[in-house]
C-alpha positions as CSV (number, residue, x, y, z in Angstrom):
1,M,-7.7,4.3,-25.8
2,E,-10.7,5.1,-23.6
3,K,-9.9,4.3,-19.9
4,A,-11.9,1.7,-18.1
5,L,-13.7,4.1,-15.7
6,T,-14.5,6.8,-18.2
7,G,-18.0,8.1,-17.4
8,I,-17.9,7.1,-13.8
9,R,-18.3,9.9,-11.2
10,V,-16.8,9.5,-7.7
11,L,-17.1,11.8,-4.8
12,D,-14.0,11.9,-2.7
13,V,-14.8,13.3,0.8
14,T,-11.5,12.3,2.4
15,Y,-8.4,13.8,4.0
16,Y,-4.7,13.0,4.3
17,V,-3.6,9.7,2.6
18,P,-5.7,6.5,2.4
19,G,-9.0,8.0,1.0
20,P,-7.2,10.4,-1.4
21,F,-5.0,7.6,-2.6
22,A,-8.0,5.4,-3.3
23,G,-9.7,8.3,-5.2
24,M,-6.6,9.0,-7.1
25,R,-6.3,5.4,-8.3
26,L,-9.9,5.6,-9.6
27,A,-9.0,8.9,-11.3
28,E,-6.0,7.2,-13.0
29,L,-8.4,4.6,-14.4
30,G,-10.5,7.3,-16.0
31,A,-13.2,8.1,-13.3
32,E,-14.2,11.7,-12.8
33,V,-13.3,12.2,-9.2
34,I,-14.6,15.3,-7.4
35,K,-12.8,15.9,-4.1
36,V,-15.0,17.7,-1.6
37,E,-13.0,19.7,0.9
38,P,-14.1,22.1,3.6
39,P,-13.6,25.9,3.0
40,A,-10.1,25.7,4.7
41,G,-9.2,22.8,2.5
42,D,-7.9,19.2,3.3
43,P,-5.6,19.4,6.3
44,A,-3.0,17.6,4.1
45,R,-2.5,21.0,2.4
46,R,-0.6,22.1,5.5
47,M,1.7,19.1,5.6
48,G,5.1,19.7,3.9
49,G,3.9,22.9,2.4
50,G,1.1,21.0,0.6
51,L,3.3,18.1,-0.7
52,V,1.1,15.4,1.0
53,H,-2.0,16.9,-0.7
54,R,-0.4,17.1,-4.1
55,A,1.0,13.6,-4.0
56,H,-2.5,12.0,-3.6
57,N,-4.9,14.2,-5.5
58,A,-3.8,14.3,-9.1
59,G,-6.5,14.2,-11.7
60,K,-9.3,15.3,-9.4
61,Q,-11.6,18.3,-9.5
62,I,-11.6,20.0,-6.1
63,V,-14.7,21.8,-4.7
64,H,-14.9,23.5,-1.3
65,L,-18.2,23.0,0.6
66,D,-19.2,23.7,4.2
67,L,-21.1,20.5,4.9
68,K,-22.2,21.9,8.2
69,S,-24.2,24.6,6.5
70,E,-27.6,24.1,4.8
71,S,-26.3,25.5,1.5
72,G,-23.2,23.2,1.6
73,K,-25.3,20.2,2.3
74,R,-27.7,21.0,-0.6
75,E,-24.8,21.3,-3.0
76,M,-23.4,18.0,-1.7
77,L,-26.7,16.3,-2.3
78,E,-26.8,17.7,-5.8
79,L,-23.4,16.1,-6.4
80,V,-24.6,12.8,-4.9
81,R,-27.5,12.6,-7.4
82,S,-25.1,12.4,-10.3
83,A,-22.5,10.2,-8.6
84,D,-21.8,6.5,-8.9
85,A,-19.6,6.2,-5.7
86,L,-18.7,8.1,-2.6
87,I,-15.7,7.7,-0.3
88,E,-15.5,9.2,3.1
89,T,-12.9,9.0,5.9
90,F,-14.6,10.9,8.8
91,R,-14.7,9.4,12.3
92,P,-17.7,7.1,12.7
93,G,-20.9,9.0,13.3
94,V,-19.8,12.3,11.7
95,M,-21.5,11.8,8.3
96,K,-24.7,10.8,10.1
97,K,-24.6,14.0,12.1
98,L,-24.2,15.9,8.8
99,G,-27.1,13.9,7.3
100,L,-24.8,12.4,4.7
101,D,-24.4,8.8,5.9
102,Y,-25.3,5.9,3.6
103,E,-28.9,5.6,4.7
104,S,-29.5,9.3,4.1
105,V,-27.6,9.5,0.9
106,K,-29.2,6.5,-0.7
107,E,-32.6,8.3,-0.4
108,H,-31.2,10.6,-3.1
109,K,-29.2,8.0,-5.0
110,G,-30.4,4.5,-4.4
111,D,-27.6,2.7,-6.3
112,I,-24.7,4.7,-4.8
113,V,-21.6,2.7,-3.9
114,Y,-20.7,4.3,-0.5
115,C,-17.3,3.5,1.1
116,S,-16.4,4.4,4.7
117,L,-12.7,4.1,5.2
118,S,-11.5,4.4,8.8
119,G,-8.9,3.1,11.2
120,Y,-11.0,0.6,13.2
121,G,-14.3,0.4,11.3
122,Q,-17.7,2.0,12.0
123,T,-18.6,-0.2,15.0
124,G,-16.9,-1.9,17.9
125,E,-15.1,-0.7,21.1
126,L,-12.2,0.9,19.2
127,A,-14.2,2.7,16.5
128,H,-14.3,6.0,18.4
129,L,-10.6,6.1,19.1
130,G,-8.1,8.3,17.2
131,S,-5.4,6.4,15.4
132,H,-2.7,6.5,12.8
133,D,-0.7,4.2,10.5
134,L,1.7,3.0,13.1
135,N,-1.2,2.0,15.3
136,Y,-2.8,-0.1,12.6
137,L,0.5,-1.8,11.8
138,A,0.9,-2.6,15.5
139,L,-2.6,-3.9,16.1
140,S,-2.7,-6.0,12.9
141,G,0.4,-8.0,13.8
142,A,2.2,-6.6,10.8
143,L,4.7,-4.4,12.7
144,E,5.9,-7.3,14.8
145,Q,7.0,-9.1,11.7
146,L,9.3,-6.2,10.8
147,R,12.1,-6.7,13.4
148,D,15.7,-5.8,13.6
149,N,18.5,-8.3,14.5
150,V,17.8,-7.9,18.2
151,G,14.0,-8.4,17.8
152,R,12.8,-4.8,18.1
153,P,10.1,-3.7,15.7
154,V,11.4,-1.4,13.0
155,H,9.8,2.0,12.7
156,P,8.7,2.3,9.0
157,T,9.1,5.7,7.3
158,N,6.2,4.9,4.9
159,T,2.5,4.7,5.8
160,L,2.0,1.1,4.8
161,A,-1.5,0.7,6.2
162,D,-2.7,3.9,4.7
163,Y,-1.6,2.9,1.2
164,T,-2.7,-0.7,1.6
165,G,-6.1,0.5,2.8
166,G,-6.5,2.9,0.0
167,L,-5.6,0.1,-2.5
168,L,-8.2,-2.3,-1.0
169,A,-10.8,0.5,-0.9
170,S,-10.4,1.1,-4.6
171,E,-10.6,-2.6,-5.3
172,Q,-13.8,-3.0,-3.3
173,I,-15.4,0.1,-4.9
174,L,-14.6,-1.4,-8.4
175,A,-16.3,-4.7,-7.4
176,A,-19.3,-2.9,-6.0
177,L,-19.6,-0.8,-9.2
178,I,-19.7,-4.0,-11.2
179,R,-22.5,-5.3,-9.0
180,K,-24.3,-1.9,-9.3
181,F,-24.3,-2.1,-13.1
182,R,-25.3,-5.7,-13.1
183,T,-28.1,-5.5,-10.6
184,G,-28.9,-1.8,-10.0
185,A,-28.2,-2.2,-6.3
186,G,-26.1,0.1,-4.2
187,T,-23.5,-1.0,-1.7
188,Y,-22.2,0.1,1.7
189,L,-18.5,-0.7,2.4
190,D,-17.0,-0.5,5.9
191,I,-13.3,-0.8,5.5
192,A,-11.0,-0.7,8.6
193,L,-7.2,-0.1,8.0
194,A,-6.2,-2.3,10.9
195,E,-8.2,-5.1,9.5
196,V,-6.8,-4.6,6.0
197,M,-3.2,-5.0,7.3
198,A,-4.2,-8.2,9.1
199,E,-5.5,-9.6,5.9
200,F,-1.9,-9.7,4.6
201,L,-0.9,-12.3,7.1
202,P,-2.5,-15.6,5.9
203,N,0.9,-17.3,5.7
204,H,1.6,-16.4,9.3
205,D,-1.8,-17.7,10.4
206,A,-1.4,-21.0,8.5
207,Y,2.1,-21.6,9.8
208,A,1.2,-20.7,13.4
209,E,-1.9,-22.9,13.3
210,S,0.2,-25.8,12.1
211,G,2.8,-25.2,14.9
212,L,5.6,-24.8,12.3
213,S,6.4,-21.1,12.8
214,D,5.1,-18.0,14.6
215,H,6.7,-15.7,12.0
216,G,5.4,-17.0,8.7
217,V,7.3,-18.9,6.0
218,P,10.7,-19.8,7.6
219,E,12.5,-19.8,4.2
220,I,11.9,-16.1,3.7
221,G,12.1,-15.1,7.4
222,G,15.8,-14.7,7.7
223,S,16.7,-18.3,8.4
224,R,18.7,-18.9,5.2
225,I,21.8,-17.2,3.8
226,S,20.3,-17.6,0.3
227,Y,17.5,-15.2,1.1
228,A,18.9,-12.3,3.0
229,I,20.1,-8.6,3.1
230,Y,23.8,-8.0,2.8
231,E,26.0,-5.0,3.5
232,T,28.4,-3.8,0.8
233,K,31.9,-2.5,0.9
234,D,30.7,1.1,1.3
235,G,28.1,0.5,4.0
236,R,25.0,0.2,1.7
237,F,22.9,-2.9,1.2
238,V,21.7,-5.4,-1.4
239,T,19.2,-8.2,-1.3
240,L,19.7,-11.8,-2.4
241,G,16.5,-13.9,-3.0
242,A,18.1,-17.1,-4.3
243,L,15.5,-19.5,-2.9
244,E,15.4,-21.9,-5.8
245,E,18.4,-24.1,-6.4
246,K,19.0,-22.7,-9.9
247,F,19.3,-19.2,-8.6
248,W,21.6,-20.2,-5.8
249,H,23.8,-22.0,-8.3
250,N,23.9,-18.9,-10.5
251,F,25.0,-16.9,-7.5
252,C,27.7,-19.4,-6.7
253,E,28.8,-19.1,-10.3
254,L,29.0,-15.4,-10.0
255,A,31.1,-15.7,-6.8
256,K,33.3,-18.4,-8.5
257,R,32.7,-20.6,-5.5
258,P,31.4,-24.0,-6.5
259,D,32.2,-25.1,-2.9
260,W,29.2,-23.0,-1.8
261,L,26.6,-25.0,-3.8
262,S,25.4,-26.9,-0.8
263,W,25.2,-23.9,1.5
264,A,21.8,-22.5,0.4
265,E,20.0,-23.5,3.6
266,C,22.7,-22.6,6.0
267,A,21.6,-20.3,8.8
268,P,22.8,-16.8,9.6
269,D,25.7,-16.4,12.0
270,T,27.4,-19.6,10.8
271,P,30.9,-19.8,9.2
272,E,29.2,-20.2,5.8
273,H,27.2,-17.0,6.4
274,G,30.4,-15.2,7.3
275,Q,32.0,-16.1,4.0
276,V,29.1,-14.9,2.0
277,E,28.9,-11.7,4.0
278,A,32.6,-11.1,3.3
279,F,32.0,-11.6,-0.4
280,F,29.3,-9.0,-0.5
281,K,31.6,-6.6,1.5
282,S,34.3,-7.1,-1.1
283,K,32.4,-5.0,-3.6
284,S,30.9,-1.5,-3.6
285,W,27.2,-0.9,-3.9
286,Q,27.7,0.4,-7.4
287,E,29.5,-2.8,-8.4
288,W,26.6,-4.9,-7.0
289,Y,24.1,-2.6,-8.7
290,R,25.7,-3.3,-12.1
291,L,26.0,-7.0,-11.4
292,S,22.3,-7.2,-10.5
293,L,21.4,-6.0,-14.0
294,V,23.0,-8.9,-15.8
295,H,23.2,-11.9,-13.4
296,D,20.1,-14.0,-13.0
297,C,20.4,-14.9,-9.3
298,C,17.6,-12.8,-7.7
299,L,19.9,-10.0,-6.8
300,A,18.7,-6.4,-6.3
301,P,20.2,-3.3,-4.7
302,V,18.4,-1.5,-1.9
303,L,17.5,1.8,-3.6
304,T,16.5,5.0,-2.0
305,A,13.1,6.4,-3.1
306,D,14.8,8.9,-5.4
307,E,17.2,6.3,-6.9
308,R,14.4,4.2,-8.1
309,H,13.5,6.8,-10.7
310,R,16.9,6.3,-12.4
311,H,16.9,2.5,-12.3
312,P,16.5,0.8,-15.7
313,F,13.4,-1.0,-14.7
314,F,11.4,2.2,-14.0
315,L,13.0,4.0,-16.9
316,G,12.0,1.2,-19.1
317,R,8.4,1.6,-18.1
318,A,8.5,4.8,-20.1
319,T,6.4,7.4,-18.2
320,G,6.1,5.1,-15.2
321,V,4.1,2.3,-13.8
322,K,1.0,4.4,-13.3
323,T,0.4,4.9,-17.0
324,S,1.4,1.4,-17.9
325,R,-1.1,-0.5,-15.8
326,M,-3.6,-0.9,-18.6
327,R,-2.9,-1.0,-22.4
């Protein structure tokens, strides 16, 4: 089956994670993605012995151009003339200095979809500042929502804003391509990673504005023993998401504790919570893993990144989620 973006050409002038991830997603959908790197290559090639680069550039053709040279710029403009979209992640103003900003590029390709993906956008008082994923999480309000049991923000080991920004960039590029083919008009997209993360907090805004909660939906914020993370006998963890009455009843049936049926909305650090905690600590992680596969009570083990590859859900997706998105 022909993929949805077969025949679409995208120029990926990006480094590290968010831009390359966006380009890779478009390549997975069938686009011809040409990644333009400087003569020394994307700096991500020097991270983890090249692991970061390999993880985000599958399916792309890579060319090396010195965009600061006249010959490199000429070659780049030749690529532009045959492209449908371009993604860039330079600091604001750099592409303009190179003569490759949107206004310059659209003189050579009027219907180009041009996406600038940066930390704080192309304008404003923060636009010129260096920044990384942890900064975007902090500024957006997202990091403050990830707190430990004493209220300290938890340091993520994944670059959540980078991936979320790349995801949104690919979405916006797809929408602009539809517009391009409908109207013949090009589009300029200014996507800021900090703003993208803030867009994932509408529940928090709604609850805060109503005066009900300053940490989003209370039912899923750690206020109920029916929706919580529990430690197992061997010091690992499982999650219980039995928000609905039927799932809590199924969990109580699993526990053989009909006396727990009215406890779903009990708070942490209560005697009821202590009993449920003790039940989880009575079994090993492997035991809970097996139970999660057969009991319908919104129970799931906390897997490592590597363990997920061996879980029946991912094994059942044949060659993985990536190749199963569109059939």
